[in-house]
C-alpha positions in Angstrom: -47.9 -38.9 29.1 -44.5 -38.6 31.0 -43.8 -40.5 34.2 -44.4 -37.5 36.4 -47.8 -36.9 34.9 -48.7 -40.5 35.2 -47.8 -40.5 38.9 -49.9 -37.4 39.4 -52.9 -39.0 37.7 -52.6 -42.1 39.8 -52.4 -40.0 43.0 -55.5 -38.0 42.1 -57.4 -41.2 41.3 -56.4 -42.6 44.7 -57.9 -39.6 46.6 -61.5 -40.9 46.4 -61.5 -44.5 45.2 -64.8 -46.1 44.5 -68.2 -44.5 45.1 -68.7 -42.5 48.3 -72.4 -43.4 48.2 -71.7 -47.2 48.0 -69.2 -46.9 50.8 -71.6 -45.0 53.1 -74.4 -47.5 52.4 -72.2 -50.5 53.3 -70.9 -48.7 56.4 -74.4 -47.9 57.5 -75.5 -51.6 57.1 -72.6 -52.8 59.2 -73.3 -50.3 61.9 -77.0 -51.1 61.9 -76.3 -54.9 62.2 -73.8 -54.5 65.0 -76.1 -52.2 66.9 -78.8 -54.8 66.5 -76.5 -57.4 68.0 -75.7 -55.0 70.9 -79.4 -54.3 71.6 -80.2 -58.0 71.6 -77.3 -58.8 74.0 -78.3 -56.0 76.3 -81.6 -57.7 77.3 -79.6 -60.1 79.5 -77.6 -57.4 81.4 -79.0 -57.6 84.9 -76.0 -57.2 87.2 -72.6 -55.7 87.5 -71.0 -59.1 86.5 -73.2 -59.0 83.3 -72.1 -55.5 82.4 -68.3 -55.9 83.3 -67.7 -59.6 82.5 -70.6 -60.7 80.4 -71.8 -62.9 83.2 -68.8 -65.1 82.6 -70.9 -66.9 80.1 -68.6 -67.3 77.1 -66.7 -70.5 76.3 -63.0 -70.6 75.6 -63.3 -70.7 71.8 -65.9 -67.9 71.8 -63.7 -65.7 74.1 -60.6 -66.6 72.0 -62.4 -65.3 68.8 -63.5 -62.2 70.8 -59.9 -61.7 72.1 -58.6 -61.8 68.5 -61.3 -59.4 67.5 -60.2 -57.1 70.3 -56.6 -57.5 69.5 -56.7 -57.3 65.7 -57.2 -53.6 65.7 -56.8 -50.9 63.0 -53.1 -51.3 63.8 -53.1 -54.9 62.7 -55.1 -54.4 59.5 -54.4 -50.8 58.3 -51.2 -49.9 60.0 -49.2 -53.1 59.5 -50.3 -53.5 55.8 -49.2 -49.9 55.2 -45.9 -50.4 57.1 -45.1 -53.4 55.0 -46.1 -51.7 51.8 -43.7 -48.8 52.5 -40.9 -50.3 54.6 -41.2 -54.0 53.7 -39.4 -56.3 56.1 -39.2 -53.8 58.9 -43.0 -53.3 58.7 -43.5 -57.0 59.2 -41.6 -56.9 62.4 -44.8 -55.4 64.0 -46.7 -58.6 63.1 -43.9 -60.8 64.6 -43.8 -58.7 67.8 -47.6 -58.6 68.2 -47.8 -62.4 67.8 -44.9 -63.5 70.0 -46.4 -61.3 72.8 -49.2 -63.8 73.2 -46.7 -66.5 74.4 -45.9 -64.2 77.3 -49.6 -63.7 78.0 -50.3 -67.5 77.8 -47.4 -68.7 79.9 -47.3 -66.0 82.6 -50.6 -64.2 82.9 -53.8 -65.6 81.5 -54.7 -68.4 83.8 -53.3 -66.9 87.0 -55.2 -63.6 86.4 -58.4 -65.4 85.8 -58.1 -67.3 89.1 -57.1 -64.3 91.2 -59.2 -61.4 89.9 -62.9 -60.6 89.5 -63.5 -57.7 87.1 -60.3 -55.6 86.6 -56.5 -55.8 86.7 -56.6 -54.0 90.0 -58.4 -56.9 91.7 -55.2 -58.9 91.3 -52.8 -56.2 92.3 -54.7 -55.3 95.4 -55.2 -58.9 96.5 -52.4 -58.9 99.0 -51.4 -55.2 99.0 -53.0 -52.1 100.4 -56.2 -51.7 98.4 -56.9 -48.0 98.0 -53.5 -46.7 96.7 -53.0 -49.8 94.5 -56.5 -49.5 93.0 -55.9 -45.8 92.3 -52.6 -46.5 90.6 -54.0 -49.4 88.5 -57.0 -47.3 87.4 -54.8 -44.4 86.4 -52.6 -46.7 84.4 -55.6 -48.4 82.8 -57.0 -45.0 81.7 -53.7 -43.8 80.2 -53.0 -47.0 78.3 -56.6 -47.1 77.0 -56.3 -43.4 75.9 -53.2 -44.0 73.9 -54.7 -47.1 72.3 -57.8 -45.2 71.5 -55.7 -42.5 69.7 -54.5 -45.1 67.3 -58.0 -46.4 66.5 -59.4 -42.9 66.1 -56.6 -41.9 63.8 -57.2 -45.1 61.7 -60.9 -44.3 61.5 -60.2 -40.7 60.4 -57.8 -41.8 57.7 -60.0 -44.6 56.4 -63.2 -42.6 56.0 -61.3 -39.6 54.7 -60.0 -41.9 51.9 -63.4 -43.3 51.0 -65.4 -40.1 51.2 -62.7 -37.8 49.7 -62.6 -35.9 53.0 -59.3 -34.2 53.5 -57.9 -31.9 56.2 -58.3 -32.1 59.9 -61.8 -30.7 60.0 -63.4 -33.4 57.9 -61.5 -36.2 59.5 -62.3 -34.7 62.9 -66.0 -35.0 62.1 -65.5 -38.6 61.2 -63.7 -39.3 64.4 -66.5 -37.7 66.4 -69.0 -40.0 64.7 -66.9 -43.0 65.6 -66.7 -41.8 69.2 -70.5 -41.5 69.5 -71.1 -45.0 68.0 -68.5 -46.6 70.4 -70.1 -45.0 73.4 -73.5 -46.3 72.3 -72.1 -49.8 72.1 -70.8 -49.6 75.7 -73.9 -47.8 77.2 -76.3 -50.3 75.7 -74.6 -53.6 75.5 -71.9 -53.6 78.2 -69.3 -56.4 77.9 -71.7 -58.9 76.5 -72.8 -56.8 73.6 -69.2 -55.7 73.0 -68.0 -59.3 73.0 -70.5 -60.4 70.4 -69.6 -57.5 68.2 -65.9 -58.5 68.5 -66.7 -62.1 67.6 -68.6 -61.1 64.4 -65.9 -58.6 63.5 -63.1 -61.1 64.0 -64.7 -63.6 61.7 -65.4 -61.0 59.0 -61.8 -59.6 59.3 -60.1 -62.9 58.9 -62.4 -63.9 56.0 -61.8 -60.5 54.3 -58.1 -60.7 54.8 -58.0 -64.3 53.6 -59.9 -63.4 50.4 -57.5 -60.5 49.7 -54.5 -62.8 50.3 -55.7 -65.5 47.9 -56.7 -62.8 45.3 -53.3 -61.2 45.4 -51.4 -64.5 45.2 -53.6 -65.6 42.3 -52.4 -62.6 40.3 -48.9 -64.0 40.6 -49.7 -67.7 40.0 -49.6 -68.3 43.8 -45.9 -67.7 43.7 -44.7 -65.6 46.6 -41.4 -64.9 44.9 -43.1 -63.3 41.9 -45.2 -61.1 44.2 -42.1 -60.0 46.1 -40.3 -59.3 42.8 -43.2 -57.1 41.6 -43.1 -55.2 44.9 -39.3 -54.6 44.4 -39.9 -53.3 40.9 -42.7 -50.9 42.1 -40.8 -49.6 45.1 -38.3 -46.7 44.8 -36.3 -48.5 47.5 -35.8 -51.6 45.3 -34.6 -54.7 47.0 -34.4 -52.8 50.3 -38.0 -53.6 51.1 -37.0 -57.3 51.3 -34.2 -56.8 53.7 -34.0 -55.6 57.3 -32.8 -52.1 58.1 -35.0 -49.9 55.8 -36.7 -48.2 58.7 -34.6 -49.5 61.6 -30.9 -50.1 61.3 -29.5 -47.2 59.3 -28.1 -45.4 62.4 -27.2 -46.4 66.0 -30.3 -44.5 67.2 -32.6 -46.4 64.9 -31.1 -49.7 66.0 -31.8 -48.8 69.6 -35.3 -47.8 68.6 -35.9 -51.2 67.1 -34.8 -52.9 70.3 -37.1 -50.5 72.2 -40.0 -51.3 69.9 -39.5 -55.1 70.2 -39.5 -54.9 74.0 -42.7 -52.9 74.0 -44.5 -55.2 71.5 -43.4 -58.5 73.2 -44.1 -57.5 76.8 -46.9 -55.0 76.2 -49.8 -57.5 75.5 -49.6 -59.1 78.9 -50.1 -55.7 80.5 -52.9 -54.4 78.3 -56.0 -53.8 80.5 -58.6 -54.4 77.8 -57.0 -57.8 76.9 -56.6 -58.8 80.6 -60.3 -58.0 81.3 -61.3 -60.5 78.6 -60.0 -63.3 80.8 -62.9 -62.6 83.3 -65.6 -63.3 80.7 -65.1 -67.1 80.9 -66.3 -69.4 83.7 -62.9 -71.0 84.6 -59.1 -70.8 84.3 -59.2 -73.8 81.9 -61.5 -71.8 79.5 -59.2 -68.7 79.9 -56.2 -70.9 78.7 -58.3 -72.3 75.9 -59.3 -68.8 74.8 -55.6 -67.7 74.6 -54.7 -70.8 72.4 -57.6 -70.0 70.1 -56.5 -66.4 69.9 -52.9 -67.3 69.1 -54.0 -69.5 66.2 -56.4 -66.8 64.7 -54.0 -64.0 65.2 -51.1 -65.9 63.8 -53.0 -66.8 60.6 -54.1 -63.2 60.2 -50.6 -61.9 60.5 -49.4 -64.2 57.7 -52.2 -62.6 55.6 -50.8 -59.1 56.4 -47.4 -60.1 54.8 -49.1 -60.8 51.5 -51.5 -57.9 51.7 -48.7 -55.4 52.5 -46.4 -56.6 49.7 -49.5 -56.9 47.4 -50.2 -53.2 48.1 -46.6 -52.3 47.3 -46.8 -54.3 44.0 -50.2 -53.4 42.8 -50.8 -49.9 44.2 -47.3 -48.6 44.8 -45.8 -46.7 47.7 -46.1 -43.3 46.0 -49.9 -43.7 45.6 -50.2 -44.9 49.2 -48.1 -42.1 50.7 -50.2 -39.5 48.8 -53.6 -40.8 49.9 -55.5 -39.0 52.7 -54.8 -41.8 55.2 -51.2 -42.2 54.0 -49.8 -45.6 55.0 -53.1 -46.5 56.7 -54.8 -46.5 53.2 -52.7 -49.3 51.8 -55.2 -52.1 52.4 -58.3 -50.2 51.2 -56.4 -49.1 48.0 -55.4 -52.7 47.4 -59.0 -53.8 47.8 -60.1 -51.2 45.2 -57.3 -52.4 42.8 -58.4 -56.0 43.2 -62.2 -55.8 43.1 -63.3 -52.3 42.4 -65.9 -50.2 44.2 -67.9 -53.0 45.9 -64.9 -54.9 47.2 -63.4 -51.7 48.5 -66.7 -50.9 50.3 -66.8 -54.4 51.9 -63.2 -54.4 53.1 -63.4 -50.8 54.3 -66.6 -51.6 56.2 -64.8 -54.5 57.9 -62.0 -52.2 58.8 -64.5 -49.7 60.2 -66.2 -52.5 62.2 -62.7 -53.5 63.4 -62.2 -50.0 64.8 -65.6 -49.8 66.3 -65.2 -53.1 68.1 -61.8 -52.3 69.5 -62.7 -48.8 70.7 -65.8 -50.3 72.4 -63.6 -52.8 74.2 -61.2 -50.1 75.3 -64.0 -47.8 76.5 -65.7 -50.4 78.6 -62.4 -51.4 80.1 -61.4 -47.8 81.0 -64.9 -47.0 82.3 -65.1 -50.2 84.4 -61.7 -49.5 85.9 -62.8 -46.0 86.9 -66.2 -47.2 88.3 -65.0 -50.4 90.0 -61.6 -49.3 91.2 -61.7 -45.6 91.9 -65.4 -44.9 92.6 -66.5 -48.2 94.3 -63.3 -49.2 96.1 -61.5 -45.9 96.7 -64.1 -43.2 97.1 -66.9 -45.5 98.5 -64.6 -47.9 100.3 -66.4 -50.9 98.8 -69.7 -49.9 100.2 -71.7 -49.2 97.0 -74.7 -50.6 95.3 -73.7 -52.5 92.1 -76.4 -50.7 90.1 -74.9 -47.3 91.1 -71.5 -48.6 90.2 -72.7 -49.5 86.7 -74.3 -46.0 86.3 -70.9 -44.4 87.1 -69.3 -46.7 84.5 -71.7 -45.6 81.9 -71.1 -41.9 82.7 -67.3 -42.5 82.6 -67.7 -44.1 79.2 -69.2 -40.8 77.8 -66.3 -38.8 79.2 -63.8 -41.2 77.8 -65.5 -41.0 74.5 -65.1 -37.2 74.4 -61.4 -37.4 75.4 -60.8 -40.0 72.7 -62.3 -37.8 70.1 -60.2 -34.8 71.0 -57.0 -36.9 71.2 -57.8 -38.7 67.9 -58.0 -35.4 66.1 -54.4 -34.6 67.1 -53.2 -38.1 66.0 -54.6 -37.7 62.4 -52.0 -38.9 59.9 -49.9 -41.0 62.2 -49.4 -44.7 61.4 -51.8 -46.6 63.7 -49.4 -49.5 64.2 -46.8 -47.1 65.5 -49.3 -45.4 67.8 -50.4 -48.7 69.2 -46.7 -49.5 69.9 -46.7 -46.5 72.2 -49.7 -47.9 74.2 -47.9 -51.2 74.4 -44.8 -49.5 75.8 -46.8 -47.8 78.5 -48.6 -51.1 79.4 -45.3 -53.0 79.6 -43.8 -50.2 81.8 -46.7 -49.5 84.1 -48.5 -52.8 84.4 -46.5 -55.8 83.6 -43.7 -55.5 86.3 -46.3 -55.1 89.0 -48.4 -58.0 87.8 -45.4 -60.4 87.6 -44.0 -59.2 91.0 -47.5 -59.6 92.6 -47.9 -63.1 91.3 -44.4 -64.5 91.7 -42.5 -62.5 94.4 -43.4 -63.3 98.0 -41.6 -60.2 99.4 -43.2 -57.7 97.1 -45.1 -54.9 98.9 -47.3 -51.9 98.4 -44.4 -49.4 98.1 -42.8 -51.5 95.4 -46.0 -51.7 93.5 -46.6 -47.9 93.6 -43.0 -47.0 92.6 -43.1 -49.5 89.8 -46.5 -48.5 88.4 -46.1 -44.7 88.8 -42.4 -44.8 87.8 -43.1 -46.9 84.7 -46.1 -44.8 83.7 -44.6 -41.4 84.2 -41.3 -42.2 82.6 -43.0 -43.7 79.5 -45.4 -40.8 79.1 -42.7 -38.1 79.7 -40.3 -39.8 77.2 -43.1 -40.0 74.6 -43.9 -36.3 75.0 -40.3 -35.3 74.6 -39.6 -37.7 71.8 -39.6 -37.1 68.0 -43.1 -38.6 68.0 -44.5 -35.3 69.3 -42.1 -32.8 67.8 -38.8 -32.5 65.9 -39.1 -35.0 63.0 -37.9 -33.7 59.6 -40.4 -32.5 57.0 -42.3 -34.8 54.7 -40.9 -34.2 51.2 -44.4 -34.3 49.7 -46.3 -32.0 52.2 -43.5 -30.0 53.7 -44.9 -30.7 57.2 -43.1 -32.4 60.1 -43.8 -36.1 60.4 -44.4 -35.6 64.2 -47.8 -35.0 65.8 -47.0 -31.3 65.8 -46.6 -30.7 62.1 -45.0 -27.3 62.4 -41.3 -27.8 61.7 -40.4 -24.7 63.7 -41.6 -26.3 66.9 -39.1 -28.7 68.3 -38.8 -29.5 72.0 -37.7 -33.1 71.9 -34.6 -34.3 73.8 -35.2 -38.0 74.0 -33.9 -39.5 70.7 -36.0 -42.7 70.5 -39.5 -42.9 69.1 -40.5 -45.7 71.5 -39.6 -45.3 75.3 -39.7 -49.1 76.1 -35.9 -49.6 76.2 -35.7 -47.1 79.1 -39.1 -47.2 80.8 -39.6 -51.0 81.1 -36.3 -51.9 82.8 -36.8 -48.8 85.0 -40.2 -49.9 86.2 -38.8 -53.4 87.1 -35.9 -51.8 88.9 -38.1 -49.3 90.8 -40.4 -52.1 92.0 -37.4 -54.1 93.2 -35.5 -51.4 94.9 -38.6 -49.9 96.6 -39.5 -53.3 98.0 -36.0 -54.0 99.3 -35.6 -50.6 101.0 -39.1 -50.5 102.5 -39.7 -51.4 106.1 -43.2 -52.6 105.2 -43.7 -56.3 105.5 -45.8 -58.2 103.1 -48.4 -60.7 104.4 -47.2 -64.2 104.0 -50.7 -65.5 104.6 -52.1 -63.4 101.8 -49.4 -64.4 99.4 -50.0 -68.1 100.2 -53.7 -67.6 99.6 -53.0 -65.8 96.4 -50.6 -68.5 95.2 -53.1 -71.3 96.0 -56.0 -69.4 94.3 -53.9 -68.4 91.2 -52.7 -72.0 90.7 -55.8 -74.0 91.5 -58.7 -71.5 91.0 -60.0 -72.3 94.5 -62.3 -69.4 95.6 -62.0 -67.7 92.3 -65.7 -67.0 92.0 -65.9 -65.1 95.3 -65.6 -61.4 95.5 -62.0 -60.3 95.8 -62.4 -57.4 98.2 -60.3 -57.3 101.3 
């Protein structure tokens, strides 16, 4: 058999690895177990604080594990492994950026937010500013960031299950995405934050164990010699030693170099502005536990990202970039295909079920954050002016979760085939643009006022979203040599309306948001309340009064 025929046989074999029956059975067991956990946790949901913040009953280590479960999404496991397998060193830059971002969250945000807020990010931003316009802006930002993050998870789910069940085409993957959407809404409706947190804890433990087993297994095939593994990856890759050096994906042109800087800014600054991560700080009883939870999260996430380096290069060496690129989930299929190569059908089913549980846990966390923001910030504090029964507020949150689920399903169908790590980077860019400048100004700048916050949030949000829409991400990328379709979300190569050259908008939108907040504050005649700032400073640093309602 010649080389071309051999490649074709490998690609066809990769279309449906393992047994679809075994895969479905393992998936069903995982879903049933996690739903059981959610049902059990839901028995203790008696108040709005239970639904939104799990009654602040989790310890620092528990919350740290849950944060890692929330943060280690499909992007971390499927997307980064695929990016490393295909682009080598440049793919590992995602891991570095995602990890370093936690230092920003630990040093600047975690403890101060926990002391100042109650349920959502808007509680902090509206503490010393005009409440209604700030809450509206914060809620809109939360909904947009959550939507973009949900796109990534849905795309990962579609690609993963398409690979395992042999489902190809948008129709089949769309059905898979719809099923994921229904399950995630069930998690939120039944269990609230408490049920979602326990699912994230279980999922984090399973994910780290699964990735650890894969890492040891891959290294054992090369005598636990990382150099031999990298050498095998070089031999299998058409790009040769290029996968060990920077510049394969970023660095070939001046535009790609700027894109790398833009991506780095988004990854490093985005975590501290992600609403679903920030909301986790309210599930612990004190600022000390919030700080402990971030330290735990950093350790777990750091260890996991070291695993992704071995898994990614292991997939390149043992599976091969050609096979990965031809699989239904493309780059997102690298980790499952490696699992099949290592341990056959059963191990593939286990690893894929863990990846599926990862997606379910993350989308549940995103959904409850977005629905809580709508119910608590827009409905309760903007529409009802704070005069609302907590039970009625929770009912609105549950209805919002159903609407968000439908939107996520529709958006996820359009995002099929995109690398999930890349899609998450877009959500990070929006979070860093719309949320982080306002959070930092609110916590640390005495003169900051409502006008500055609104200009910063809306300016950062709108600029980031507009630049994404008119970037090569949506239209205008060249055709894939295998499929002949554009690598953009709009796969028709004849449609091209992009004018912004970078894939990630962070290089423009993040500095712009900081500038707008600064210039709007300085040019505004509105005076900020020194008393409120002093109260906020004392509360954020000491935690005094942190358990009281933050409604002014």
